[in-house]
DSSP file (Angstrom, degrees, kcal/mol; ACC not computed):
  #  RESIDUE AA STRUCTURE BP1 BP2  ACC     N-H-->O    O-->H-N    N-H-->O    O-->H-N    TCO  KAPPA ALPHA  PHI   PSI    X-CA   Y-CA   Z-CA
    1    1 A X     >        0   0    0      0, 0.0     4,-2.2     0, 0.0     5,-0.2   0.000 360.0 360.0 360.0 -43.0  -67.0   27.6  -59.0
    2    2 A X  H  >  +     0   0    0      1,-0.2     4,-2.4     2,-0.2     5,-0.2   0.890 360.0  53.1 -61.5 -38.5  -68.5   28.5  -55.7
    3    3 A X  H  > S+     0   0    0      1,-0.2     4,-2.2     2,-0.2    -1,-0.2   0.894 108.6  49.1 -64.5 -39.9  -69.4   24.8  -55.2
    4    4 A X  H  > S+     0   0    0      2,-0.2     4,-2.4     1,-0.2    -1,-0.2   0.893 111.2  49.3 -66.8 -40.3  -65.8   23.8  -55.9
    5    5 A X  H  X S+     0   0    0     -4,-2.2     4,-2.5     2,-0.2    -2,-0.2   0.901 111.0  49.9 -65.6 -40.4  -64.5   26.4  -53.4
    6    6 A X  H  X S+     0   0    0     -4,-2.4     4,-2.2     2,-0.2    -2,-0.2   0.915 111.0  49.3 -63.4 -43.4  -66.9   25.2  -50.7
    7    7 A X  H  X S+     0   0    0     -4,-2.2     4,-2.4     1,-0.2    -2,-0.2   0.910 111.8  49.1 -61.5 -43.5  -65.9   21.6  -51.3
    8    8 A X  H  X S+     0   0    0     -4,-2.4     4,-2.5     1,-0.2    -2,-0.2   0.906 110.0  51.0 -62.8 -42.9  -62.3   22.5  -51.0
    9    9 A X  H  X S+     0   0    0     -4,-2.5     4,-2.2     2,-0.2    -2,-0.2   0.895 110.8  48.8 -62.7 -40.7  -62.9   24.5  -47.8
   10   10 A X  H  X S+     0   0    0     -4,-2.2     4,-2.2     2,-0.2    -2,-0.2   0.913 111.5  49.3 -65.9 -43.5  -64.7   21.5  -46.3
   11   11 A X  H  X S+     0   0    0     -4,-2.4     4,-2.4     1,-0.2    -2,-0.2   0.920 111.7  48.8 -61.8 -44.0  -61.9   19.1  -47.2
   12   12 A X  H  X S+     0   0    0     -4,-2.5     4,-2.2     1,-0.2    -2,-0.2   0.899 111.8  48.4 -64.2 -40.8  -59.3   21.4  -45.8
   13   13 A X  H  X S+     0   0    0     -4,-2.2     4,-1.5     2,-0.2    -1,-0.2   0.872 111.4  50.6 -69.7 -34.5  -61.2   21.8  -42.5
   14   14 A X  H  X S+     0   0    0     -4,-2.2     4,-0.9     2,-0.2    -2,-0.2   0.908 110.8  48.9 -66.3 -42.5  -61.7   18.0  -42.2
   15   15 A X  H >< S+     0   0    0     -4,-2.4     3,-0.7     1,-0.2     4,-0.4   0.892 108.8  53.3 -64.3 -39.2  -58.0   17.4  -42.8
   16   16 A X  H >< S+     0   0    0     -4,-2.2     3,-1.0     1,-0.2    -1,-0.2   0.852 103.7  57.0 -64.3 -34.0  -57.1   20.0  -40.1
   17   17 A X  H 3< S+     0   0    0     -4,-1.5    -1,-0.2     1,-0.2    -2,-0.2   0.769 102.5  55.9 -67.8 -24.3  -59.4   18.2  -37.7
   18   18 A X  T << S+     0   0    0     -4,-0.9    59,-0.4    -3,-0.7     2,-0.4   0.525  81.8 105.5 -86.8  -5.5  -57.3   15.0  -38.2
   19   19 A X    <   -     0   0    0     -3,-1.0     2,-0.3    -4,-0.4    57,-0.2  -0.621  56.2-162.8 -78.7 129.7  -54.0   16.7  -37.3
   20   20 A X  E     -A   75   0A   0     55,-3.4    55,-2.9    -2,-0.4     2,-0.5  -0.726  14.9-136.1-113.0 159.8  -52.8   15.6  -33.8
   21   21 A X  E     -     0   0A   0     -2,-0.3   111,-2.3    52,-0.2     2,-0.5  -0.971  15.0-164.3-115.0 129.7  -50.3   16.9  -31.3
   22   22 A X  E     -Ab  72 132A   0     50,-2.9    50,-3.1    -2,-0.5     2,-0.5  -0.965   0.5-166.1-115.4 120.0  -48.0   14.5  -29.5
   23   23 A X  E     -Ab  71 133A   0    109,-2.9   111,-3.0    -2,-0.5     2,-0.5  -0.925   7.8-165.9-104.5 124.2  -46.1   15.8  -26.4
   24   24 A X  E     -Ab  70 134A   0     46,-3.1    46,-2.5    -2,-0.5     2,-0.5  -0.945   4.1-165.9-115.9 128.2  -43.3   13.5  -25.3
   25   25 A X  E     -Ab  69 135A   0    109,-2.9   111,-2.9    -2,-0.5     2,-0.6  -0.959   9.6-151.1-114.9 120.1  -41.6   13.8  -21.9
   26   26 A X  E     -Ab  68 136A   0     42,-2.9    42,-1.4    -2,-0.5     2,-0.3  -0.807  23.5-170.7 -87.6 124.7  -38.3   12.1  -21.3
   27   27 A X  E     + b   0 137A   0    109,-2.2   111,-2.8    -2,-0.6    40,-0.2  -0.775  52.3  38.6-116.3 159.1  -38.1   11.2  -17.6
   28   28 A X        +     0   0    0     38,-0.4     2,-0.2    -2,-0.3    39,-0.2   0.718  63.9 168.8  80.3  22.4  -35.3    9.9  -15.4
   29   29 A X        -     0   0    0     37,-2.2    -1,-0.2    -3,-0.2     3,-0.1  -0.485  31.2-144.1 -67.4 137.3  -32.4   11.8  -16.8
   30   30 A X  S    S-     0   0    0     -2,-0.2     2,-0.3     1,-0.1    -1,-0.1   0.668  74.2  -5.4 -81.9 -15.9  -29.4   11.5  -14.6
   31   31 A X        -     0   0    0      2,-0.1    -1,-0.1    35,-0.0    57,-0.0  -0.950  66.5-110.7-161.1 177.6  -28.1   15.0  -15.2
   32   32 A X        +     0   0    0     -2,-0.3    31,-0.3    31,-0.1     2,-0.2   0.101  68.2 128.3-107.9  22.6  -28.8   18.2  -17.2
   33   33 A X  S    S-     0   0    0     29,-0.1    -2,-0.1     2,-0.1    56,-0.1  -0.541  70.1 -14.6 -75.2 142.0  -25.6   18.0  -19.4
   34   34 A X  S    S-     0   0    0     -2,-0.2    29,-0.5    54,-0.1     2,-0.3  -0.310  92.5 -67.6  72.5-148.4  -26.1   18.2  -23.2
   35   35 A X  E     -CD  62  87B   0     52,-1.5    52,-2.0    27,-0.1     2,-0.5  -0.829  33.7-115.6-136.6 171.4  -29.5   17.7  -24.8
   36   36 A X  E     -CD  61  86B   0     25,-2.5    25,-2.5    -2,-0.3     2,-0.6  -0.966  21.6-148.2-113.9 131.9  -32.1   15.1  -25.5
   37   37 A X  E     -CD  60  85B   0     48,-2.6    48,-1.7    -2,-0.5     2,-0.5  -0.886   9.4-163.1 -99.9 125.2  -32.9   14.0  -29.0
   38   38 A X  E     -CD  59  84B   0     21,-3.4    21,-2.4    -2,-0.6     2,-0.5  -0.936   6.6-170.0-106.3 123.0  -36.5   12.9  -29.6
   39   39 A X  E     -CD  58  83B   0     44,-3.0    44,-2.4    -2,-0.5     2,-0.5  -0.962   6.7-156.8-117.8 132.1  -37.0   10.9  -32.8
   40   40 A X  E     -CD  57  82B   0     17,-3.2    16,-3.5    -2,-0.5    17,-1.5  -0.912  10.5-167.1-109.7 130.0  -40.5   10.0  -34.1
   41   41 A X  E     + D   0  81B   0     40,-3.0    40,-1.8    -2,-0.5    14,-0.1  -0.880  18.9 175.1-118.7 148.1  -41.0    7.0  -36.3
   42   42 A X        +     0   0    0     -2,-0.3     2,-0.4    38,-0.2    37,-0.2   0.209  57.9  70.6-136.3  16.0  -44.0    6.1  -38.5
   43   43 A X  S >  S-     0   0    0     38,-0.1     3,-1.3     0, 0.0     4,-0.2  -0.992  78.3-109.2-139.4 144.8  -42.9    3.0  -40.4
   44   44 A X  T 3  S+     0   0    0     -2,-0.4    -2,-0.1     1,-0.2    76,-0.0  -0.395 104.2  32.8 -60.3 143.0  -42.1   -0.7  -39.7
   45   45 A X  T 3  S+     0   0    0      2,-0.3    -1,-0.2    -2,-0.1     3,-0.0   0.438  87.8 101.1  88.6  -0.2  -38.4   -1.4  -40.0
   46   46 A X    <   +     0   0    0     -3,-1.3     2,-0.4     1,-0.1     8,-0.2   0.619  61.5  99.4 -92.4 -13.3  -37.2    2.0  -38.8
   47   47 A X        +     0   0    0     -4,-0.2    74,-0.8     2,-0.1    -2,-0.3  -0.987  65.7  45.6-121.6 130.7  -36.4    0.8  -35.3
   48   48 A X  S    S-     0   0    0     -2,-0.4     2,-0.5    72,-0.2     3,-0.1   0.438  75.3-175.7 -74.6 152.3  -33.7    0.0  -34.2
   49   49 A X    >   +     0   0    0     -2,-0.2     3,-1.3     1,-0.1    -2,-0.1  -0.731  10.1 170.3-120.0  77.9  -32.2    3.2  -35.8
   50   50 A X  T 3  S+     0   0    0     -2,-0.5    44,-0.3     1,-0.3    -1,-0.1   0.752  80.3  43.9 -65.3 -25.3  -28.5    2.8  -35.1
   51   51 A X  T 3  S-     0   0    0     -3,-0.1    -1,-0.3    42,-0.1    -2,-0.0   0.414 103.3-128.0 -99.3   0.7  -27.5    5.7  -37.3
   52   52 A X  S <  S+     0   0    0     -3,-1.3    -2,-0.1     1,-0.1    -3,-0.0   0.910  81.7 105.2  52.7  46.9  -30.3    8.1  -36.1
   53   53 A X        +     0   0    0     -7,-0.1    -1,-0.1     1,-0.0    -3,-0.0   0.425  52.0  74.6-132.7  -3.3  -31.4    8.7  -39.7
   54   54 A X        +     0   0    0     -8,-0.2    -7,-0.0    -5,-0.0    -4,-0.0   0.354  68.9 122.4 -96.4   6.4  -34.6    6.7  -40.2
   55   55 A X        -     0   0    0      1,-0.1   -14,-0.2   -14,-0.1     3,-0.1  -0.209  58.1-145.2 -72.0 159.0  -36.9    9.0  -38.3
   56   56 A X  S    S-     0   0    0    -16,-3.5     2,-0.3     1,-0.4   -15,-0.2   0.855  87.9  -0.1 -84.1 -45.8  -40.1   10.7  -39.6
   57   57 A X  E     -C   40   0B   0    -17,-1.5   -17,-3.2     2,-0.0    -1,-0.4  -0.982  69.3-166.9-143.4 152.7  -39.5   13.8  -37.4
   58   58 A X  E     -C   39   0B   0     -2,-0.3     2,-0.3   -19,-0.2   -19,-0.2  -0.997   5.6-177.2-144.3 145.6  -36.8   14.8  -34.9
   59   59 A X  E     -C   38   0B   0    -21,-2.4   -21,-3.4    -2,-0.3     2,-0.5  -0.996  12.5-154.8-140.4 143.2  -36.3   17.4  -32.2
   60   60 A X  E     +C   37   0B   0     -2,-0.3     2,-0.3   -23,-0.2   -23,-0.2  -0.979  25.2 177.5-115.3 130.6  -33.3   18.2  -29.9
   61   61 A X  E     -C   36   0B   0    -25,-2.5   -25,-2.5    -2,-0.5     9,-0.1  -0.925  29.6-103.9-136.2 157.7  -34.2   20.0  -26.7
   62   62 A X  E     -C   35   0B   0     -2,-0.3     7,-0.4   -27,-0.2     2,-0.4  -0.327  38.1-114.4 -73.6 160.0  -32.6   21.3  -23.5
   63   63 A X        -     0   0    0    -29,-0.5     2,-0.5   -31,-0.3     5,-0.2  -0.797  19.4-162.1-100.2 137.6  -33.0   19.5  -20.2
   64   64 A X  B >   -G   67   0C   0      3,-3.1     3,-1.8    -2,-0.4     2,-0.6  -0.941  65.8 -51.2-119.4 107.2  -34.8   20.9  -17.2
   65   65 A X  T 3  S-     0   0    0     -2,-0.5    -2,-0.1     1,-0.2   -34,-0.0  -0.549 121.5 -22.8  68.1-114.3  -33.9   19.1  -14.0
   66   66 A X  T 3  S+     0   0    0     -2,-0.6   -37,-2.2   -36,-0.1   -38,-0.4   0.123 127.7  65.9-115.9  18.6  -34.4   15.4  -14.8
   67   67 A X  B <   -G   64   0C   0     -3,-1.8    -3,-3.1   -40,-0.2     2,-0.3  -0.910  52.7-167.2-135.4 163.6  -36.8   15.8  -17.7
   68   68 A X  E     -A   26   0A   0    -42,-1.4   -42,-2.9    -2,-0.3     2,-0.4  -0.977  12.5-153.6-146.0 149.4  -37.0   17.1  -21.2
   69   69 A X  E     -A   25   0A   0     -7,-0.4     2,-0.4    -2,-0.3   -44,-0.2  -0.988   9.8-176.2-134.2 135.2  -40.1   17.7  -23.4
   70   70 A X  E     -A   24   0A   0    -46,-2.5   -46,-3.1    -2,-0.4     2,-0.5  -0.973  11.5-153.3-126.1 143.6  -40.7   17.8  -27.1
   71   71 A X  E     -A   23   0A   0     -2,-0.4     2,-0.6   -48,-0.2   -48,-0.2  -0.975   3.7-165.6-121.1 123.9  -43.9   18.7  -28.9
   72   72 A X  E     -A   22   0A   0    -50,-3.1   -50,-2.9    -2,-0.5     3,-0.3  -0.945  17.8-168.1-107.5 119.0  -44.7   17.3  -32.4
   73   73 A X  E     +     0   0A   0     -2,-0.6   -52,-0.2   -52,-0.2   -53,-0.1  -0.647  55.2  25.4-108.1 162.8  -47.6   19.1  -34.0
   74   74 A X  E    S+     0   0A   0     -2,-0.2     2,-0.4     1,-0.2    -1,-0.2   0.860  73.8 163.7  58.0  43.4  -49.8   18.5  -37.1
   75   75 A X  E     -A   20   0A   0    -55,-2.9   -55,-3.4    -3,-0.3    -1,-0.2  -0.763  35.5-126.5 -91.2 133.6  -49.4   14.8  -37.1
   76   76 A X        -     0   0    0     -2,-0.4   -57,-0.1   -57,-0.2    52,-0.1  -0.430  40.8 -85.9 -71.2 154.7  -51.8   12.7  -39.2
   77   77 A X  S    S+     0   0    0    -59,-0.4     2,-0.3    52,-0.1    52,-0.2  -0.287  81.7  96.6 -54.5 143.5  -53.6    9.9  -37.4
   78   78 A X  E    S-H  128   0D   0     50,-2.0    50,-3.2    -3,-0.1     2,-0.4  -0.970  74.1 -51.0 162.3-173.1  -51.5    6.7  -37.5
   79   79 A X  E     +H  127   0D   0     -2,-0.3     2,-0.3    48,-0.2    48,-0.2  -0.793  54.2 172.4 -95.1 134.4  -49.1    4.4  -35.7
   80   80 A X  E     -H  126   0D   0     46,-2.5    46,-2.4    -2,-0.4     2,-0.3  -0.926  19.2-160.7-136.8 159.0  -46.0    6.0  -34.3
   81   81 A X  E     -D   41   0B   0    -40,-1.8   -40,-3.0    -2,-0.3     2,-0.4  -0.974  12.2-149.4-137.2 151.8  -43.0    5.1  -32.1
   82   82 A X  E     -D   40   0B   0     42,-0.4    26,-2.4    -2,-0.3     2,-0.4  -0.970  10.0-173.7-125.3 135.8  -40.7    7.4  -30.2
   83   83 A X  E     -DE  39 107B   0    -44,-2.4   -44,-3.0    -2,-0.4     2,-0.3  -0.969   6.5-170.7-121.8 147.7  -37.1    7.0  -29.2
   84   84 A X  E     -DE  38 106B   0     22,-2.7    22,-2.0    -2,-0.4     2,-0.3  -0.967   3.3-173.3-130.3 148.6  -35.1    9.4  -27.0
   85   85 A X  E     -DE  37 105B   0    -48,-1.7   -48,-2.6    -2,-0.3     2,-1.1  -0.981  25.4-130.8-145.6 140.8  -31.4    9.6  -26.2
   86   86 A X  E     -D   36   0B   0     18,-2.7     2,-1.7    -2,-0.3    18,-0.3  -0.735  19.6-163.2 -87.3  99.4  -29.5   11.7  -23.7
   87   87 A X  E >   +D   35   0B   0    -52,-2.0   -52,-1.5    -2,-1.1     3,-1.4  -0.611  14.0 176.0 -85.6  80.6  -26.7   13.2  -25.8
   88   88 A X  T 3  S+     0   0    0     -2,-1.7    -1,-0.2     1,-0.3   -54,-0.1   0.797  77.7  37.8 -61.8 -32.2  -24.6   14.3  -22.8
   89   89 A X  T 3  S-     0   0    0     -3,-0.2    -1,-0.3   -56,-0.1   -55,-0.1   0.302 103.5-125.7-105.1  10.2  -21.7   15.5  -24.9
   90   90 A X    <   +     0   0    0     -3,-1.4    -2,-0.1   -55,-0.2    -3,-0.0   0.821  67.6 132.2  53.9  37.8  -23.8   17.1  -27.8
   91   91 A X  S    S-     0   0    0      2,-0.3    -1,-0.1     4,-0.0     3,-0.1   0.461  70.5-121.1 -98.2   0.8  -22.0   15.1  -30.5
   92   92 A X  S    S+     0   0    0      1,-0.2     2,-0.3    -5,-0.1    -5,-0.0   0.593  80.3  85.2  77.0  10.6  -25.2   14.0  -32.2
   93   93 A X  S    S-     0   0    0      0, 0.0     2,-0.8     0, 0.0    -2,-0.3  -0.967  84.2-104.1-140.9 159.2  -24.6   10.3  -31.9
   94   94 A X        -     0   0    0     -2,-0.3     2,-0.2   -44,-0.3    -7,-0.1  -0.731  37.6-141.4 -83.6 111.7  -25.1    7.6  -29.4
   95   95 A X        -     0   0    0     -2,-0.8     7,-3.5     6,-0.1     8,-1.0  -0.547  23.5-162.6 -74.3 137.0  -21.8    6.9  -27.8
   96   96 A X  B     -I  101   0E   0      5,-0.3     5,-0.2    -2,-0.2     4,-0.1  -0.869  20.6-147.9-123.9 153.8  -21.2    3.2  -27.1
   97   97 A X  S    S-     0   0    0      3,-2.9    -1,-0.2    -2,-0.3     5,-0.1   0.385  78.2 -43.4 -80.6-134.2  -19.0    0.9  -25.1
   98   98 A X  S    S-     0   0    0      3,-0.1    -2,-0.1     1,-0.0     3,-0.1   0.943 128.5 -27.4 -63.8 -46.6  -18.2   -2.4  -26.7
   99   99 A X  S    S+     0   0    0      1,-0.1     2,-0.1     2,-0.1    -1,-0.0   0.571 121.4  72.8-135.3 -43.7  -21.9   -3.0  -27.7
  100  100 A X  S    S-     0   0    0      1,-0.1    -3,-2.9    -4,-0.1    -1,-0.1  -0.447  86.1 -93.8 -87.6 154.0  -24.3   -1.1  -25.5
  101  101 A X  B     -I   96   0E   0     -5,-0.2    40,-0.4     1,-0.1    -5,-0.3  -0.345  19.2-157.4 -65.1 142.6  -24.9    2.7  -25.3
  102  102 A X  S    S+     0   0    0     -7,-3.5     2,-0.2    -5,-0.1    -6,-0.2   0.690  79.2  64.9 -86.3 -23.9  -22.9    4.7  -22.8
  103  103 A X  S    S-     0   0    0     -8,-1.0    38,-0.3     1,-0.1   -16,-0.1  -0.624 100.9 -86.8 -99.9 159.8  -25.6    7.4  -22.9
  104  104 A X        +     0   0    0    -18,-0.3   -18,-2.7    -2,-0.2     2,-0.3  -0.363  47.3 179.7 -68.6 141.3  -29.2    7.1  -21.8
  105  105 A X  E     +EF  85 139B   0     34,-2.4    34,-3.8   -20,-0.2     2,-0.3  -0.925   5.3 177.1-135.6 160.0  -31.8    5.8  -24.2
  106  106 A X  E     -E   84   0B   0    -22,-2.0   -22,-2.7    -2,-0.3     2,-0.3  -0.981   9.5-161.3-161.2 156.2  -35.5    5.1  -24.1
  107  107 A X  E >   -E   83   0B   0      3,-0.4     3,-1.7    30,-0.3    30,-0.2  -0.981  36.0 -94.0-138.9 149.6  -38.4    4.0  -26.4
  108  108 A X  T 3  S+     0   0    0    -26,-2.4    28,-0.1    -2,-0.3     3,-0.1  -0.387 112.0  13.9 -59.3 140.4  -42.1    4.2  -26.2
  109  109 A X  T 3  S+     0   0    0      1,-0.2     2,-0.5    -2,-0.0    -1,-0.3   0.554 104.0 111.4  68.4  11.5  -43.6    1.0  -24.6
  110  110 A X    <   +     0   0    0     -3,-1.7    -3,-0.4     1,-0.1    27,-0.3  -0.965  34.7 171.5-118.7 129.0  -40.2   -0.1  -23.3
  111  111 A X  S    S+     0   0    0     -2,-0.5     2,-0.3     1,-0.3    -1,-0.1   0.607  78.2  17.3-101.9 -20.0  -39.3   -0.2  -19.6
  112  112 A X        -     0   0    0      5,-0.1     2,-0.4    27,-0.1    -1,-0.3  -0.983  61.6-154.7-147.8 156.8  -36.0   -2.1  -20.2
  113  113 A X        +     0   0    0     -2,-0.3     2,-0.3    -3,-0.1     5,-0.2  -0.995  33.6 130.5-134.9 127.6  -33.7   -2.8  -23.1
  114  114 A X  S >  S-     0   0    0      3,-0.4     3,-1.4    -2,-0.4    -2,-0.0  -0.910  71.3 -74.4-158.8-176.1  -31.3   -5.8  -23.3
  115  115 A X  T 3  S+     0   0    0      1,-0.3     3,-0.4    -2,-0.3    -2,-0.0   0.750 131.6  46.0 -62.9 -23.1  -30.3   -8.7  -25.6
  116  116 A X  T 3  S+     0   0    0      1,-0.2    -1,-0.3     0, 0.0    -3,-0.0   0.492 118.0  42.5 -96.0  -4.6  -33.6  -10.4  -24.9
  117  117 A X  S <  S+     0   0    0     -3,-1.4    -3,-0.4     2,-0.0    -1,-0.2  -0.415  77.6 171.1-138.3  57.2  -35.8   -7.3  -25.3
  118  118 A X        -     0   0    0     -3,-0.4    -3,-0.1    -5,-0.2    -5,-0.0  -0.421  38.6 -99.5 -73.7 146.0  -34.3   -5.6  -28.4
  119  119 A X        +     0   0    0     -2,-0.1     2,-0.3     4,-0.1    -1,-0.1  -0.294  45.8 165.3 -67.1 145.2  -36.3   -2.6  -29.8
  120  120 A X     >  -     0   0    0      1,-0.1     4,-2.1   -74,-0.0   -72,-0.2  -0.973  44.0-116.5-153.4 157.7  -38.6   -2.9  -32.8
  121  121 A X  H  > S+     0   0    0    -74,-0.8     4,-2.0    -2,-0.3    -1,-0.1   0.894 109.2  58.5 -62.9 -42.2  -41.3   -0.7  -34.3
  122  122 A X  H  4 S+     0   0    0      1,-0.2    -1,-0.2     2,-0.2     3,-0.1   0.921 113.5  37.3 -56.6 -47.0  -44.1   -3.1  -33.7
  123  123 A X  H  4 S+     0   0    0      1,-0.2    -1,-0.2    -3,-0.1    -2,-0.2   0.859 120.3  46.9 -74.4 -34.9  -43.6   -3.3  -30.0
  124  124 A X  H  < S+     0   0    0     -4,-2.1   -42,-0.4   -77,-0.1    -2,-0.2   0.661  94.5  98.6 -80.8 -15.9  -42.7    0.4  -29.6
  125  125 A X     <  -     0   0    0     -4,-2.0     2,-0.3    -5,-0.2   -44,-0.3  -0.306  46.1-179.1 -81.7 158.7  -45.5    1.8  -31.7
  126  126 A X  E     -H   80   0D   0    -46,-2.4   -46,-2.5   -48,-0.1     2,-0.4  -0.962  33.2-100.2-147.1 157.7  -48.9    3.2  -30.5
  127  127 A X  E     -H   79   0D   0     -2,-0.3     2,-0.6   -48,-0.2   -48,-0.2  -0.703  29.0-164.0 -85.2 129.6  -52.0    4.5  -32.2
  128  128 A X  E     +H   78   0D   0    -50,-3.2   -50,-2.0    -2,-0.4     3,-0.1  -0.945  35.1 136.6-114.1 110.0  -52.2    8.3  -32.4
  129  129 A X  S    S+     0   0    0     -2,-0.6     2,-0.3     1,-0.3    -1,-0.1   0.206  71.6  26.9-135.8  11.3  -55.8    9.5  -33.2
  130  130 A X  S    S-     0   0    0     -3,-0.1    -1,-0.3  -109,-0.1  -110,-0.1  -0.956 103.4 -67.5-159.8 164.2  -56.1   12.3  -30.7
  131  131 A X        +     0   0    0     -2,-0.3     2,-0.3  -112,-0.1  -109,-0.2  -0.287  63.0 179.3 -56.6 142.5  -53.8   14.7  -28.9
  132  132 A X  E     -b   22   0A   0   -111,-2.3  -109,-2.9    -4,-0.0     2,-0.4  -0.999  31.3-145.2-151.3 147.4  -51.6   12.8  -26.4
  133  133 A X  E     -b   23   0A   0     -2,-0.3     2,-0.4  -111,-0.2  -109,-0.2  -0.971  23.5-170.2-111.9 133.7  -48.9   13.1  -23.9
  134  134 A X  E     -b   24   0A   0   -111,-3.0  -109,-2.9    -2,-0.4     2,-0.5  -0.982  11.4-150.8-127.1 131.4  -46.4   10.2  -23.6
  135  135 A X  E     -b   25   0A   0     -2,-0.4     2,-0.5  -111,-0.2  -109,-0.2  -0.880  10.9-169.8-102.4 133.1  -43.8    9.7  -21.0
  136  136 A X  E     -b   26   0A   0   -111,-2.9  -109,-2.2    -2,-0.5     2,-0.3  -0.979  16.3-138.6-123.7 118.9  -40.6    7.8  -22.0
  137  137 A X  E     -b   27   0A   0     -2,-0.5     2,-0.4   -27,-0.3   -30,-0.3  -0.579  17.0-130.2 -76.5 134.0  -38.2    6.6  -19.2
  138  138 A X        -     0   0    0   -111,-2.8     2,-0.5    -2,-0.3   -32,-0.2  -0.729  21.6-154.5 -87.3 131.4  -34.6    7.1  -20.0
  139  139 A X  B     -F  105   0B   0    -34,-3.8   -34,-2.4    -2,-0.4     2,-0.6  -0.902   6.4-158.2-111.6 130.3  -32.5    3.9  -19.4
  140  140 A X              0   0    0     -2,-0.5   -36,-0.1   -36,-0.2   -38,-0.1  -0.947 360.0 360.0-108.8 120.2  -28.8    4.0  -18.6
  141  141 A X              0   0    0     -2,-0.6    -1,-0.1   -40,-0.4   -39,-0.1   0.428 360.0 360.0 -93.8 360.0  -27.1    0.6  -19.4
C-alpha cells in the first residue's frame, strides 16, 4: 500500500510539473470601451471560430489604457492558438459590416488578416512547453 501511495505521489508531482501558464497581452487597442475576449484553442479545425464557441478556454477582461491581459493557468504541454477580440459594446459577439469585423480582432502569429491571409489553427498555433508571455496585436479592419 505504501508503495502504491508513493507511486501515486510521484505521478501527481510529475503531472504538476508539466502544467504551464500562458499570459496573453492584447496590444494596440484603440480605446478602453467594453472588454477584450481571449479565446484559447488546442485543436485543428477550431479556427476560424465565427460563433466564438469552439475554444478550449476563454476569458473576458477589462482594458487598461491600450492593452488587456489574460492569464491561463495549469495548461498541459501542447499546441495552442489564441484569438482576441475587442468587444466594444459588450454584446459577446463580433459585430460585422458586410463581411469584415467592425470591432478589433487578433490572432497569435498574425500581423494582418485579409482575404489572402485568412486565419487557421496551423498558422496561428505555437508550442507551449514552458511558461510563456505572448503579445497579440489587435487589428481594426
